[in-house]
N, C-alpha and C positions, 0 to 999 in steps of 0.2 A: 165321717162321724154315725154315729148310732141314732136311730130316731128317739130312743130315749134318755142320750145325751144331747141331744139338739134340742130336745122339751127343757131339760131342766138350766140347761145352759139360759135359751129363751127366759126361763120365771125369772135365773137369776140376774140376767139384764136387764128383765124388768117388774122390779120389787112391787108398784102397783097391780099388775096383773097377779102378781104370785099373792101380794094380800088377797087380795078380793076370791082368787080360788081360797085359801085358807079360809074366807068366811064364807065361803057357801052361797058366792055372788056372781061366780060364772063356772057353767057346767063343763064337761069336757068336751062335746061338740062343739061349742065355741070354743076352747082352749087349741081344740083340733084344730078349727080351722085359722084361728088367728095367726097361729104357730108358721101352719102351710104358708098361708099368706106372706107372712114376715120375711120366714127365710125361703120364697119360694120354691118352695116342694109341688108336686100334682096331690092335689088334693084327695081326685079318687085315688089314686095309687099306693098311697100312704095314708091313707082318712082312718083304717083300721091300727095299724101303728102308732100314728099319734097319739087315739082314743086308750090304748093297751096302755103308753106312756100317763097321760094328764092323767087317768086313775093315782098308776104307782105315784107317779108325783103330788096326786094328792094324800096320799098314804101315806108318804114319805116325810110330806108339812104337819101331820096330826104328829109325829114326831116328836118335830121341830118344837109347836106346840107347848107342850113336854117342860122341853127345854126354855123357854123363851117365859114359862110362868116361874122357875126357877130363878133365870134373870132379873124379873122384874121383883120377884121372894128380896133379893142382893139389894137392887135400886133403894125399893120401898125405906130401906132404914138408912140409907144418906144421906148428908145433908149437905149445902152446895154454898159456899164462900165465892162470893165478887168482889174482885179488885179493877176499878177503872183507871184513866188515862195508861196505858198498859203503851210499848215501844216494844219492835223487833227491832235486833240488826243482824245483818248477815256479815258474818264477815269472812276475810282471806285464810284459810286453813294459817299462813303461812303470817298471822299475826303471832307478835311477840307472848309467849308467855308469862314473863314480869308484870306488861301489860296488865294482863287480864286478872292477874295474882292482884294488883294493884287495884284494879277500879270496882273488882267484888272486894277486896277488903272495906272498902270507900261505902260502897253500897248497904255490904252488910252490915256496918258500925250505924249503919241510920236505921237498922232494923225494917228496910225496903225491899221490895222482891228482888230477886236475881235466880235465873237461871242462865245457865248453862248447857248447848245442846252443840258434842262435836260431832259432826259427819265424816263423812270420806274425802270431801271436794271443798269442804266451808266449815265455819263454826257458828252456831246461833245464839245471841244473845239477849234475853226478855228479861225487862228491866221496866223502870217506873218511868212517864216523862220529865219527871223532874233531873233525868242524870242524862240524857239525849244530848246538852252540850256541851258537857265532861267528854262524855264518849264519843262524838265527830271532833272533837283535838285530840283523843288521846290516838285515835284508830282512823285517823281524816285517810290515811291512804290504801286503808286495810279495809272501807264500809262497800260493798256488793250493792249492800242492798239495805233498806230504812221502811218501818212502819209503820204509824201512829195511828188515834183514834182508836185502840184495842181496848178489850176488856179482857180480863181471866177469870177463870172461869172452875176455880173448883169443886170434883164429888169426893167427898170424902168418905165413904165407904164402912164397913163391916171386914174382919178377919175373910168372912167368905168369901170375897170375893178373890181369893186367891184360888182357890179353887169352886171355881164356877166357870166353866166355858164359856165362851161368848158374848162375855159382858164389851169388850171391847168393838169387835161388829158392831153389837146392838147401839153402842152410843152412838158410833160414825156414821153408822144407813139413819138412824134416827134423824141426825140434825143436817145430812145431805141431803137425803129425801125432802124432806122440809128450807132446801134452801141454804141455809147458813153452813158458811164456807169455813171449816177450820182452816187458819192460820198457823197454828203450829201448835200440837199437843205430847206431852210426855202422860210419864206415871212416876210413882216413886211409894212403895207397899199397896196401901190401900188408897191413896190417892189419885186422882183420875185427874189430868191439870190440862186444858183448852183455851184457847187463846184464839177469840172472835172477836168483828165490826161491832163496836160499841151498837151501830142501828141493828143489830144480829138478835143484843143481846136481850129484851122483851118477849121475843120470841122462843129464844132456848130457853130463860127461865119458865116457860108454859109447859114448853115440850118435858124441861126435868121432873117435872110435877108428881113423879110416880106414886 
């Protein structure tokens, strides 16, 4: 791998260092030494190349800042909706369609949260805890995992979100870098949905105040 690619990869894997470089809190020489140390490179032999790569990385990050301004511009126009007492069931792929249709009809008749995500090897069902007993009874032979004590955070954005690259990556990084695990996520047009643990809601709300 080239020195330039090594530096870029390092910054990608260490967002805190990248953020310091973006804010001018770390100089090129310091970054060169950090990368050399962590990547086990010969500092004397590779220092000049690392220095050049660090300068190039900083120039690239400046362009990212412009992109980030666009992202924040869209997110500042977004609003948040919260639904607590959420439960997530992971079901076997073989769970009968008829059962899924019946439970969907029952939940939607009460105008409650119901999301179904079908993957290659399993089905994820997201709803409120009130229907947990029904789901356990109906799908008792198909439940792979159950996750309780969750909340659903829905970010309702303007239509510009469709044309603004990087928003999802920005949100994932923002929550992940602050220790918030996203249990499930999905999007529908201008709505972005995150299911997180209830204990993380306060921190998430602070982070999502754009």
